[in-house]
Structure formats: structure tokens, C-alpha cells
C-alpha positions in Angstrom: 68.0 197.4 -100.5 72.1 196.8 -100.3 71.7 199.9 -98.2 69.2 198.6 -95.2 71.0 194.3 -95.8 75.0 196.9 -94.7 73.3 198.3 -91.9 71.9 195.0 -90.2 75.4 193.6 -91.0 77.0 196.0 -89.3 74.0 195.9 -86.3 75.1 192.3 -85.8 78.6 192.5 -85.7 78.7 195.0 -83.0 75.7 193.4 -81.3 77.6 193.2 -77.6 79.3 196.7 -77.8 75.8 197.5 -78.1 74.5 195.2 -75.8 76.9 196.4 -72.9 76.0 200.4 -73.8 72.2 199.4 -73.0 73.2 197.7 -69.7 75.4 200.6 -68.9 72.9 203.2 -69.3 70.1 200.9 -67.6 72.8 200.3 -64.1 73.7 204.3 -64.2 69.5 204.7 -63.9 69.3 202.7 -61.9 72.1 203.8 -59.6 70.5 207.7 -60.1 67.1 206.5 -59.5 68.8 204.7 -55.4 70.7 207.8 -55.2 67.7 209.7 -55.5 65.2 207.9 -53.0 68.0 207.4 -50.2 68.9 211.3 -50.3 64.8 212.1 -50.2 65.0 209.3 -47.1 68.0 211.1 -45.7 66.5 214.2 -46.1 62.5 213.1 -44.7 65.2 211.2 -41.8 67.2 215.3 -41.2 63.7 217.0 -41.1 62.5 214.5 -38.4 65.2 214.3 -36.2 65.3 218.8 -35.8 61.7 218.0 -35.2 61.9 215.9 -32.9 64.6 218.6 -31.3 61.8 221.6 -32.1 59.0 220.0 -30.4 61.4 218.6 -27.6 62.5 222.1 -26.6 59.5 224.2 -26.6 58.0 220.8 -24.1 60.8 221.7 -22.0 60.2 225.0 -21.8 56.8 224.3 -20.3 57.9 221.2 -17.8 61.4 224.0 -16.6 58.7 226.4 -15.5 56.5 223.3 -13.7 59.6 222.7 -11.5 60.0 226.6 -10.9 56.2 226.7 -9.8 56.5 224.0 -7.4 59.8 224.5 -5.9 58.1 227.7 -5.4 55.3 225.7 -3.9 57.9 223.8 -2.1 59.7 226.6 -0.7 55.9 228.7 0.1 54.3 225.2 2.3 58.1 224.8 4.1 58.0 228.1 5.7 54.3 227.9 6.3 55.4 224.1 7.8 52.7 221.8 5.6 54.1 219.4 3.7 55.3 220.6 -0.6 53.1 218.2 -2.8 54.3 215.0 -4.3 55.6 215.8 -7.8 54.4 212.5 -9.0 51.3 213.4 -8.1 50.8 215.9 -10.8 49.6 214.9 -13.5 51.1 218.3 -15.7 54.4 217.2 -14.1 54.0 213.6 -15.2 53.0 214.1 -18.6 55.2 216.5 -20.0 58.4 213.7 -18.5 56.8 211.2 -20.4 56.7 213.1 -24.0 60.1 215.0 -23.4 61.2 210.8 -23.3 59.1 210.7 -26.5 60.7 213.0 -28.3 65.0 212.3 -26.7 64.1 208.7 -28.5 63.6 209.9 -31.6 66.3 212.8 -31.7 69.4 210.9 -30.3 69.3 209.0 -33.3 70.7 211.9 -35.3 73.5 210.3 -33.7 73.5 207.8 -35.9 73.6 210.3 -39.2 77.1 209.9 -41.1 77.4 214.2 -41.2 77.4 213.3 -37.1 80.6 211.5 -38.1 82.8 215.1 -36.6 81.2 215.4 -34.1 82.3 211.9 -30.9 82.5 213.9 -27.7 78.1 215.6 -29.1 77.6 211.8 -30.2 78.7 210.2 -26.6 76.9 212.5 -24.8 73.8 211.7 -26.9 74.0 208.7 -25.9 74.4 208.9 -22.3 72.0 211.7 -21.9 69.0 209.6 -23.7 69.4 206.8 -21.4 69.6 208.3 -18.6 67.4 210.2 -19.2 65.0 208.0 -19.9 65.9 205.8 -16.7 66.1 208.2 -15.1 64.2 208.7 -10.9 62.2 211.2 -10.5 60.6 211.1 -7.4 61.5 214.9 -5.5 62.1 217.8 -7.0 65.4 216.9 -7.1 65.4 214.8 -9.0 62.9 217.1 -12.1 65.8 219.5 -11.4 68.1 216.8 -12.4 67.0 216.1 -15.6 66.6 219.7 -16.7 69.9 220.1 -15.4 71.3 217.1 -18.0 68.9 218.2 -20.9 70.4 221.9 -21.5 73.4 221.4 -24.0 69.8 219.7 -25.7 67.7 222.5 -24.5 69.4 225.6 -25.8 70.5 224.2 -29.0 69.9 225.5 -32.7 66.7 223.5 -34.2 66.9 225.9 -37.6 70.3 224.5 -38.3 71.0 221.5 -40.3 71.6 218.7 -38.5 75.8 218.5 -39.3 75.6 222.1 -38.2 73.3 221.2 -35.0 75.8 218.7 -34.4 79.0 220.6 -34.4 77.3 223.1 -31.9 76.5 220.0 -29.3 80.3 219.3 -30.0 81.1 222.4 -28.8 79.3 223.1 -25.8 80.4 219.8 -24.6 83.2 220.2 -24.5 83.9 223.7 -23.3 83.2 222.8 -19.4 80.1 225.6 -19.6 77.5 222.4 -19.3 79.7 220.7 -16.3 77.1 219.5 -14.3 75.0 217.9 -17.1 78.5 216.1 -17.8 79.2 215.5 -13.8 75.4 214.6 -13.6 75.1 211.9 -16.2 78.8 210.3 -15.4 81.3 212.2 -17.8 83.6 213.9 -18.2 86.4 215.2 -20.3 90.0 214.2 -20.9 92.3 216.7 -22.3 95.1 214.1 -23.5 92.6 212.1 -25.4 89.8 215.0 -26.2 86.9 212.8 -25.3 84.3 212.5 -23.4 85.0 209.3 -20.9 82.8 208.0 -17.8 84.1 208.7 -14.5 84.4 205.5 -11.7 81.0 207.6 -9.5 78.0 209.7 -11.6 74.9 210.0 -12.9 71.6 210.0 -12.0 
């Protein structure tokens, strides 16, 4: 009986320390669960973005082949002295263009991921590219060819990489000079002394 009373007295004497310890354990558990939930959500978002890049690349393959086919048909019609078909009357072209725009909106969100902060030029390009693609005029074959040109840096990306690696790859593309036609059409230029893509006075599609 005396032993039990001693234990109760000891418990009363240290109740505040015990309460603090329990609170700390509960807080640590809650933070751990929150971190795990954030990690799962972030991973799911990355998978969605990478999936949209994969889908975009596949649809761009089809779109580009269709545009190439229509260009050949237009050249053949011109050689024969016949009028060329209106590309936007071809539901295949307009349909695939709509799908490209839809996937572009999802993929462009990669610029908002925390792991993209080391790729400032890729982020500038993505933001400009997204809105240029959404508002691009596509009334003739020249317009469609411009769409393909501004999308080439995205089209050439490796969708099997992580989002961080994808952004690093895109950063290299837009600063290498190999995709200058895309930058010109978007009204962007790489300024060496600031190592940054900046809008030029004129340009854009």
C-alpha cells in the first residue's frame, strides 16, 4: 500500500513534465503525419505533370505528322494550280491542337514545384510558352508550323526523368542557342550579362 501511495505522489509531483512530454509526442506525431501527407500529395502532382508531358509528346508526334502531311498536300495542290485545303477545317488538326493545349496547361505547372527554383530560364520560357500556345492563331499552315517550333523544347524533353531533372534539361535547352527559333517566336532572348531570358521589343506568335 505504501509503495502505491509513493508512486501516486511521484506522479503528482511530475504531472506537468509528463503533460509536456505527451504534448510533444502528439505534436511530433501530427507533424509526421502532415509531412507524409504533403509528400504523397507532391509525388502524385509530379506523376500528373510527368504524365502530361508524356501525353503531350505523343500528341505532338501525331500533330506534327498531320501538319507535315497537309504541307505536302498544299505543295502538290499549288503545283497543280489548285487551291489548298484550309487546315482548320480538318477536324483532326483542330482536335489534336485542343489536346495539346489541354496538356500544356497541366505540364506548365511544373514551374511551380519547389524543385524548379534552380531553373529560372526554364520557368520564364514555360510561362511564356503556355500562354502563347493557348492564344496562338492557327489559320494557316505557317501558324501551325510556328506552334510546332515553339513547342520543340518541350517536345524534346525526356519524360522518364524526375521533374527536377526535366527542368534542368529544359534550362539547358533554352539557354543553349539550339532552340533560338522558338525563343524568337515567343519574343524572348537570352541576355548573357544577366544570364536570363528577357522579353524583346517585338516578337511572339
